[in-house]
C-alpha positions as CSV (number, residue, x, y, z in Angstrom):
1,X,12.3,-56.0,-1.5
2,X,9.8,-53.9,0.4
3,X,11.5,-51.8,3.2
4,X,9.2,-53.0,5.9
5,X,9.7,-56.7,5.0
6,X,13.5,-56.2,4.8
7,X,13.4,-54.6,8.3
8,X,11.5,-57.6,9.8
9,X,13.7,-60.1,8.1
10,X,17.0,-58.4,9.0
11,X,16.6,-57.1,12.6
12,X,16.7,-59.2,15.7
13,X,13.8,-57.0,16.9
14,X,12.5,-53.8,15.3
15,X,10.9,-50.7,16.9
16,X,7.9,-49.1,15.3
17,X,6.4,-45.8,16.6
18,X,2.7,-45.3,16.1
19,X,2.3,-41.6,16.1
20,X,-0.5,-40.2,18.4
21,X,-1.2,-37.5,15.8
22,X,-0.2,-36.7,12.3
23,X,2.2,-34.1,13.5
24,X,5.7,-33.6,11.9
25,X,7.2,-32.7,15.3
26,X,6.0,-36.0,16.7
27,X,7.5,-37.8,13.7
28,X,10.8,-36.0,14.2
29,X,10.9,-37.0,17.8
30,X,10.4,-40.6,16.9
31,X,13.1,-40.4,14.3
32,X,15.6,-38.7,16.7
33,X,14.8,-41.4,19.3
34,X,15.9,-44.1,16.8
35,X,12.6,-45.6,15.5
36,X,13.1,-48.2,12.7
37,X,9.7,-47.4,11.3
38,X,6.8,-45.0,11.9
39,X,3.0,-45.6,11.5
40,X,0.4,-42.9,10.8
41,X,-3.4,-43.0,10.5
42,X,-6.3,-41.7,8.4
43,X,-10.1,-42.0,8.4
44,X,-10.2,-43.3,12.0
45,X,-10.8,-42.5,15.6
46,X,-7.9,-43.8,17.6
47,X,-8.9,-45.1,21.1
48,X,-5.5,-44.9,22.8
49,X,-4.6,-41.4,21.7
50,X,-8.1,-40.0,21.7
51,X,-7.6,-38.4,18.3
52,X,-9.7,-38.4,15.1
53,X,-7.6,-38.7,11.9
54,X,-8.9,-37.2,8.7
55,X,-8.7,-38.2,5.0
56,X,-5.6,-38.8,3.0
57,X,-6.0,-35.4,1.2
58,X,-6.3,-33.6,4.6
59,X,-3.0,-35.1,5.6
60,X,-1.2,-34.7,2.3
61,X,1.1,-31.9,3.5
62,X,2.2,-33.9,6.5
63,X,2.9,-37.0,4.4
64,X,5.0,-35.0,1.9
65,X,7.1,-33.6,4.8
66,X,7.4,-37.0,6.5
67,X,8.6,-38.8,3.4
68,X,11.1,-36.0,2.7
69,X,12.7,-36.4,6.1
70,X,12.5,-40.2,6.8
71,X,13.8,-42.9,4.6
72,X,12.8,-45.8,6.7
73,X,9.5,-47.8,6.4
74,X,6.4,-45.7,6.9
75,X,3.1,-47.5,7.5
76,X,-0.5,-46.4,7.5
77,X,-3.8,-47.4,9.0
78,X,-6.1,-46.5,6.1
79,X,-9.3,-46.5,8.1
80,X,-11.2,-48.0,11.0
81,X,-13.1,-50.2,8.5
82,X,-13.0,-50.9,4.8
83,X,-16.2,-48.9,4.3
84,X,-14.3,-45.8,5.5
85,X,-11.8,-46.1,2.7
86,X,-12.1,-44.7,-0.8
87,X,-10.6,-46.7,-3.7
88,X,-8.9,-43.5,-4.8
89,X,-7.2,-43.3,-1.4
90,X,-5.7,-46.8,-1.8
91,X,-4.2,-45.6,-5.1
92,X,-2.7,-42.6,-3.4
93,X,-1.3,-44.7,-0.6
94,X,0.6,-46.9,-3.1
95,X,1.7,-44.0,-5.2
96,X,3.0,-42.2,-2.1
97,X,5.3,-45.1,-1.3
98,X,4.0,-46.3,2.0
99,X,5.8,-49.5,3.0
100,X,3.0,-51.2,4.9
101,X,-0.6,-50.9,6.0
102,X,-2.3,-52.1,9.2
103,X,-6.0,-52.9,9.8
104,X,-8.0,-55.3,11.9
105,X,-8.3,-58.5,9.9
106,X,-12.1,-58.6,10.2
107,X,-12.2,-55.1,8.6
108,X,-9.6,-55.7,5.8
109,X,-11.4,-56.0,2.5
110,X,-10.0,-58.0,-0.4
111,X,-9.3,-54.7,-2.2
112,X,-6.5,-54.2,0.3
113,X,-5.2,-57.7,-0.3
114,X,-4.8,-56.8,-4.0
115,X,-2.4,-53.9,-3.3
116,X,0.9,-54.9,-4.9
117,X,3.7,-52.6,-3.7
118,X,2.8,-52.5,0.0
119,X,3.4,-55.0,2.8
120,X,0.1,-56.2,4.3
121,X,-0.2,-56.4,8.1
122,X,-3.4,-57.3,9.9
123,X,-4.4,-57.2,13.5
124,X,-6.5,-59.5,15.6
125,X,-8.5,-58.1,18.5
126,X,-9.3,-60.0,21.8
127,X,-11.8,-62.2,19.8
128,X,-9.1,-63.7,17.6
129,X,-9.1,-67.4,16.9
130,X,-5.9,-69.4,16.6
131,X,-7.3,-71.3,13.6
132,X,-7.8,-68.0,11.8
133,X,-4.4,-66.6,12.3
134,X,-2.7,-69.9,11.2
135,X,-4.0,-69.3,7.7
136,X,-2.9,-65.6,7.2
137,X,0.4,-66.5,5.4
138,X,-1.7,-68.3,2.7
139,X,-3.1,-64.9,1.7
140,X,0.1,-63.0,1.5
141,X,-0.1,-61.3,4.9
142,X,3.4,-60.0,5.9
143,X,2.9,-59.7,9.7
144,X,0.3,-60.1,12.4
145,X,-0.3,-57.3,14.9
146,X,-1.3,-58.9,18.2
147,X,-3.8,-56.3,19.4
148,X,-5.5,-58.8,21.6
149,X,-5.9,-56.9,24.9
150,X,-9.5,-56.0,25.9
151,X,-10.0,-52.2,26.1
152,X,-10.5,-52.3,29.9
153,X,-6.9,-53.5,30.3
154,X,-5.3,-50.8,28.2
155,X,-2.5,-49.2,30.2
156,X,-2.1,-52.1,32.7
157,X,1.3,-53.7,33.3
158,X,2.4,-56.6,31.2
159,X,1.7,-60.0,32.8
160,X,3.0,-63.5,32.5
161,X,-0.4,-64.5,31.0
162,X,0.2,-61.9,28.3
163,X,3.6,-63.3,27.5
164,X,2.1,-66.8,27.2
165,X,-0.6,-65.6,24.9
166,X,2.0,-63.8,22.7
167,X,4.2,-66.9,22.6
168,X,1.2,-69.0,21.6
169,X,0.5,-66.6,18.7
170,X,4.1,-66.6,17.5
171,X,4.1,-70.4,17.5
172,X,0.8,-70.5,15.5
173,X,0.9,-67.7,13.0
174,X,4.0,-68.6,10.9
175,X,4.7,-64.9,10.1
176,X,6.4,-62.1,12.1
177,X,4.4,-60.8,15.1
178,X,4.2,-57.1,16.0
179,X,3.3,-56.2,19.5
180,X,1.5,-52.9,20.0
181,X,1.7,-51.2,23.3
182,X,-1.8,-51.7,24.5
183,X,-0.3,-52.7,27.8
184,X,2.0,-50.2,29.6
185,X,5.2,-51.7,28.2
186,X,8.5,-50.7,29.7
187,X,12.0,-51.1,28.2
188,X,12.7,-53.8,30.7
189,X,10.0,-55.9,29.0
190,X,11.9,-56.1,25.7
191,X,14.1,-59.1,26.7
192,X,11.0,-61.1,27.7
193,X,9.2,-60.1,24.5
194,X,12.2,-61.2,22.5
195,X,12.1,-64.6,24.4
196,X,8.4,-64.9,23.4
197,X,9.4,-64.5,19.7
198,X,8.1,-61.0,19.0
199,X,9.6,-59.5,15.9
200,X,8.7,-55.9,16.4
201,X,7.5,-53.7,19.3
202,X,5.2,-50.9,18.3
203,X,4.9,-48.2,20.9
204,X,2.1,-45.7,20.8
205,X,0.2,-43.2,23.0
206,X,-0.1,-45.6,26.0
207,X,3.7,-45.7,26.3
208,X,4.9,-42.5,24.5
209,X,2.4,-40.0,25.7
210,X,1.4,-37.2,23.4
211,X,4.3,-34.7,23.9
212,X,7.4,-34.3,21.7
213,X,9.7,-34.9,24.6
214,X,8.0,-38.0,25.9
215,X,7.9,-39.5,22.4
216,X,11.6,-39.0,21.8
217,X,12.5,-40.2,25.3
218,X,10.3,-43.4,25.1
219,X,11.6,-44.2,21.6
220,X,15.2,-43.8,22.7
221,X,14.8,-46.0,25.8
222,X,13.1,-48.8,23.9
223,X,15.6,-48.7,21.0
224,X,18.4,-48.8,23.5
225,X,16.9,-51.9,25.1
226,X,16.5,-53.6,21.7
227,X,20.1,-52.8,20.7
228,X,21.2,-54.6,23.8
229,X,19.6,-57.9,22.8
């Protein structure tokens, strides 16, 4: 079975680290901190980190090193939209052995749905509709990323309203729900997110910062909170 799917099925809650840059030292920090999975990017400007990520070929050396050092699930955002992605890059992503991809569902083309060896995760932004996400399982989607916070609320503390929204999504979507750290999540939020039914927390730049030390420290603290569930 796919490593990513096995992780979601086996763990009470999993920890994914979305790297703020395709930097092997950042990846090593996440691995040392205890990340269950890591996620990288290509062909996209990433709002939370402020970084622009280049093509697959431009990141080839980094990918080779990451795969040689980490045996857990490695995911990829292949682009900001389907028009940014070359068909040849999809082939390279599968050949390299990425375990999952992640894209906003309104930008995910059917060519990505046809990829066979990789778990398919899609995100909904703040415009998501419950009727849309209830049908994702019918198209072979492995998990839903609840990226539903409007940009102006990035970095704000988690609220009860957020928890209710996440619980509503979990009840509706019928597949595992991944929560990205658009809000300024803290390890103490883990228990409440578990109560809401979240399958995986994905921490990125809003929580980890963009330094080796802060990435390792944040990863360790969240993993420790998850291990106590």
